[in-house]
Each structure stands twice: as C-alpha cells, then as structure tokens.
KOLDO-600736 format. One record per residue (C-alpha): x, y, z. Coordinates in steps of 0.05 Angstrom, whole numbers, padded with zeros to 5 digits, always signed. Layout:
REM KOLDO-600736
XYZ/...
***
This chain:
REM KOLDO-600736
-00002-00611+00354/-00057-00558+00357/-00011-00497+00357/-00012-00446+00300/+00050-00423+00263/+00084-00361+00292/+00050-00297+00269/-00018-00328+00253/-00080-00329+00297/-00153-00349+00299/-00204-00293+00294/-00258-00309+00343/-00332-00294+00330/-00335-00227+00366/-00275-00199+00329/-00297-00232+00264/-00365-00197+00268/-00330-00130+00279/-00283-00143+00222/-00341-00159+00175/-00374-00093+00194/-00310-00056+00180/-00302-00091+00113/-00374-00079+00093/-00370-00005+00113/-00306+00007+00075/-00329-00029+00013/-00395+00008+00014/-00358+00075+00020/-00311+00056-00036/-00370+00035-00079/-00405+00102-00067/-00348+00134-00106/-00353+00084-00163/-00297+00038-00141/-00311-00035-00158/-00283-00094-00118/-00226-00136-00144/-00199-00198-00109/-00131-00221-00133/-00107-00291-00113/-00070-00303-00048/-00009-00329-00085/+00035-00293-00135/+00099-00311-00171/+00154-00286-00125/+00190-00249-00180/+00127-00209-00195/+00115-00185-00123/+00166-00129-00126/+00135-00078-00079/+00160-00113-00016/+00231-00131+00003/+00240-00205-00013/+00262-00218+00059/+00191-00199+00080/+00157-00247+00032/+00131-00315+00054/+00157-00357-00003/+00152-00430-00022/+00165-00476-00080/+00108-00504-00122/+00129-00553-00177/+00194-00514-00189/+00163-00445-00186/+00181-00397-00130/+00115-00369-00104/+00098-00320-00050/+00036-00309-00008/+00010-00241-00031/+00053-00190+00007/+00016-00129-00020/-00047-00114-00060/-00023-00055-00102/+00027-00098-00141/-00026-00151-00154/-00075-00099-00180/-00021-00070-00225/-00011-00140-00254/-00086-00149-00266/-00092-00081-00299/-00031-00094-00344/-00057-00163-00364/-00132-00153-00370/-00146-00078-00376/-00087-00052-00417/-00136-00029-00472/-00184+00004-00423/-00204+00076-00438/-00213+00125-00382/-00201+00115-00308/-00207+00049-00272/-00232+00052-00200/-00215-00012-00163/-00223-00028-00089/-00203-00085-00044/-00207-00112+00027/-00165-00174+00030/-00111-00211+00068/-00037-00200+00057/+00022-00239+00085/+00090-00214+00107/+00149-00246+00140/+00167-00211+00205/+00227-00224+00249/+00208-00273+00304/+00232-00227+00360/+00180-00174+00341/+00121-00220+00356/+00084-00187+00298/+00028-00218+00258/+00046-00245+00190/-00025-00247+00164/-00066-00184+00164/-00119-00146+00125/-00106-00091+00075/-00161-00046+00048/-00156+00008-00004/-00172+00037-00071/-00132+00044-00135/-00148+00099-00184/-00114+00078-00249/-00110+00121-00311/-00127+00187-00277/-00077+00237-00251/-00071+00308-00227/-00101+00348-00171/-00173+00324-00182/-00151+00250-00178/-00110+00263-00115/-00169+00300-00084/-00216+00243-00101/-00173+00191-00067/-00165+00235-00005/-00240+00246-00003/-00252+00171-00006/-00203+00161+00051/-00235+00215+00094/-00305+00188+00082/-00283+00117+00096/-00251+00136+00163/-00312+00177+00182/-00359+00120+00163/-00320+00075+00210/-00336+00122+00267/-00269+00155+00275/-00279+00226+00299/-00206+00248+00299/-00152+00226+00251/-00091+00253+00216/-00074+00240+00143/-00002+00248+00122/+00010+00258+00048/+00076+00248+00014/+00083+00271-00058/+00149+00269-00096/+00128+00330-00136/+00122+00372-00073/+00188+00346-00047/+00224+00361-00112/+00194+00431-00111/+00220+00442-00041/+00291+00429-00066/+00282+00465-00132/+00341+00512-00121/+00391+00455-00119/+00430+00424-00177/+00400+00359-00206/+00456+00318-00174/+00445+00350-00106/+00370+00338-00111/+00383+00264-00124/+00431+00261-00065/+00379+00293-00019/+00324+00246-00045/+00371+00187-00032/+00378+00209+00041/+00302+00218+00046/+00289+00148+00018/+00336+00121+00071/+00296+00160+00123/+00357+00200+00143/+00325+00269+00147/+00385+00301+00181/+00432+00280+00125/+00381+00304+00073/+00376+00374+00102/+00452+00378+00113/+00461+00359+00039/+00410+00412+00019/+00445+00464+00060/+00513+00444+00031/+00481+00453-00038/+00463+00525-00022/+00391+00518+00001/+00376+00563+00061/
***
C-alpha cells in the first residue's frame, strides 16, 4: 500500500524549496548573533524526554529500551549540554532547525511530524540575556519577511511580582490555577487572598 501513516506527509518540491529558504534565513540570523547549530538525534530514550506529556510521544521498543522520536528540541539540547559541555565557561549559544514528532489525537487531523527552530542561550541570565533572545526572535521574524507580528512573553518572575502581596501558600495556589490555564480561578484566589 502506498499510503502514509496518519499525521505524516510528503513535502513536494515547491514547499521544500520554501522550507529550505526559511531554514537558511533563520540559521543565518541565529548565526549573526553567535549561535552555532546543533543537531541532536531524532531518537531519545523515552524516560529522558520529559518536556512533553508521555501521551504525546511517539514511542517504540528497541532491543528492550523504550525510545521516543524526539518530541522537543530543548530537552535534547539540555541533555547535550549536561553531557558534553558541563565544564564550559561562559555562555553557550546554540541554534537548531530540525524535525520533532508528537502524537496527536486522530480526530484532530494534525500533523505528527513538524519542524522546530530556535535558539538556546545557556549559562547567561538576567535582563541582557532576555533582551538578546528577544532581539534574535525579532530579527528572525523580520528576516523572514513578516511585517507585523506579536510576541507574548511569559516570565515567572513577573507573575510572582504581580501576586507579591499574597501569602506564600496563596501564591502557590494562584500559580497552580495559572498552570492549569484557569485564569478565572487564579484571580478569584488572588482576590480571596486580599489582592485588589
């Protein structure tokens, strides 16, 4: 049978050419900031791929080991840094444009193989590091020809500051609601804790 598995597709030449231009443009932009490419393998040990809910991993057995097709790049880069660069001094600037795989419910009709691009700034922190990563993002989107875009930034420090007037227990309760994406319950809890 010539059919593909659900959630996978062929990328025909026209789209493949466009995808290559996107990849090259992003990687060139990342490189202009000193980010160097890293390509982790497509397969990881399932127990190590912790950034994605295990129900969303495409897993399989290989000689008794439970493996997963790479569901995310950030976790793979963290593994590489911990294994190979743990003695590194200063900041590491790593970039990637690679394929990730995620299990999606069949009724959604979603793809299970897609590209993920990004940068990881390891060993640097603070406002300057945050600004650098945002500048890379803005320049990358502009280099791709986007004229209008919105960037949403979530930062736990800013969120904790917002609820600074609450007790520690109440802050954790509010954060629990926010993690569950229940904003109404979060703000009700904050109000119950005395926040105006």
